[in-house]
N, C-alpha and C positions, 0 to 999 in steps of 0.2 A: 560448471558451477550451478548449484541449486540455490534458488532464492525463495524467500517467503513473501507472500503478499497478503495484506489484510486491510480492512477498511471499516469505517463506521463503528469504532469501539465505544464511542459515546461515554468514555470514562468508566466503563465496566471493568474494574480491576480484577475481579475473580476470573472473568473469561480471558483476560489478557494473560493471567497466570497459566491458564490451560494452553493458550497459544504458545507461550514460551516453552512449556514442557514438550509440546509436539514439535515445535521448530528445532529444539535441541536434538531430537531424535533424527532429524534430517541432515544435520551437519551443514547448515547453510553458509553461504558466502556473503549474503546481504539480506536485508529485510526492507520492504517497501510498505509504507502506510499511506493509503489513498484518501485520508482526510476524515473529518468529524472524529478527531482524536478524543476530545472531550475533557482531557486534563493533562497537566504536566506529568503526573504520576505514570500515565500510560507510557510515555516516552522514556521515563526513568527505568521502568520495569523492562521495556524492550532492550534497553542498553545492556541489561544483564546478559544478553546473548553474546556480547563481545564480538559483534560483527558490525559493519557499517549499517546504519539505519537511515533511510531516506524517507522523509515524511512531507506531506503538504497539508495545508489547512483546508477544511471543508466549510460549507456554508454555516454550520453551527459555530465553528472555531473563529471565523473571520470577524465576528463582531466584538471580539475582545482584543484590546491593545496589550493585554498581559503577556501574549506570546513572545513579544520582543524581550521580555524579562525572564522567560522560561529558562530553567537550568539547561545547560548544554553538556550532557554526558559525553565522554569521549566516543567518537564514532558517529554521533548524531548530526545529520544535516537536515535542518528544517528549511525547506525550499520556498516557503510562502504559498501562493496559490497554484503555482506551476513549477514542476521540476524537470530537469533534463539530466540524464545520467547515461554514461557509456560503460558497459560491463561486457567482458568477453566479446568485444567488437560489435556489440548490439546497442543500438541507440534506443533509449527508453524515455518516454514522456510519462510524467506522473501528475495526475490532477484528480480533483474530486468529481468533476463532470456535472455539477449542478449548473455550471456555465456551459450550456450545450454548444454555444458558438465556439468557445475555446477548444472543446473536444473535437468538434467537427473540423475546425481549421487544422488541428494537429493531425487528424486522420487524412484530410485531403492533401496535406503538404507532402506526403510520401517520405518525410525526413526520418521517420521512426520505424524501427522493427517491431516495437511493442508500445502500446499505450495502456497504462494501468489506471483504472478509474474506480470510483466508489459511487456513493449517493443513492443509488436505486435500491440498495439492500437486497439485490438479486444477483446471484452468480451468473456470469455469462462469459463466453469465449467465442469471438468471431473474427473474421479477417475481412478487411476492405483493402483491395489492391494487394500490396505487399506488407501491410501493417496489421498486426494481430492486436486486438483489443480485449483485455481481460479485466473483468470486475470480479473480485473474490467474494462478493456478497457482503453481508454484515457480520462482524465478529461480536458485536455488542447488543444488537436489538433485533433479533430475528428468530424466526422459527422455520428452518433451523439456523443457528449461528454457524458461519462458515469462514474459512480462510483458504489459502491455496499455497502449494509449492510448485515452482516452475523450474525445470531443468533447462538452463539456457543452451546447453550443448545439444540436447536431443529435441527440445521443444515440448517435451511431455509435461502436461499440467495435471497435478493431482489435487482436486478439490478435497477439503477436509471438513467434515461435519464435527462441530464441537459439541460434546455431550455434557 
């Protein structure tokens, strides 16, 4: 199964439209948004992919109580500040990582095959012990704007530069 990973959209709807077009091409089984979503409309647009959407709130999102009233399109799971998902027998933690201690605890626990993060606006992919940590960069506020596709079967990560 291939999955899409994005973060830090900051409500940039035109770029989310580009992400959706690219993700459609990859025939994904799920999408993960690593926080700083920026608006309900981002999640509504992502739901157009008709695959499960897993999202967490980032430091920009957490200051609004409106998220509890956000529309919940079919397939959307808004996990709060930390999410745990199992796909293809892989344990995945999802967080924005502005809370460095939560990220470090998740890494040190050894409980996860993958940890997907955001916040830094920089693409990275590294492994600590048996846990692979992937940050897809920023989809909404960067030069370049990026997202990623991960093949859970092979472990191949394809960073995507959004033009």
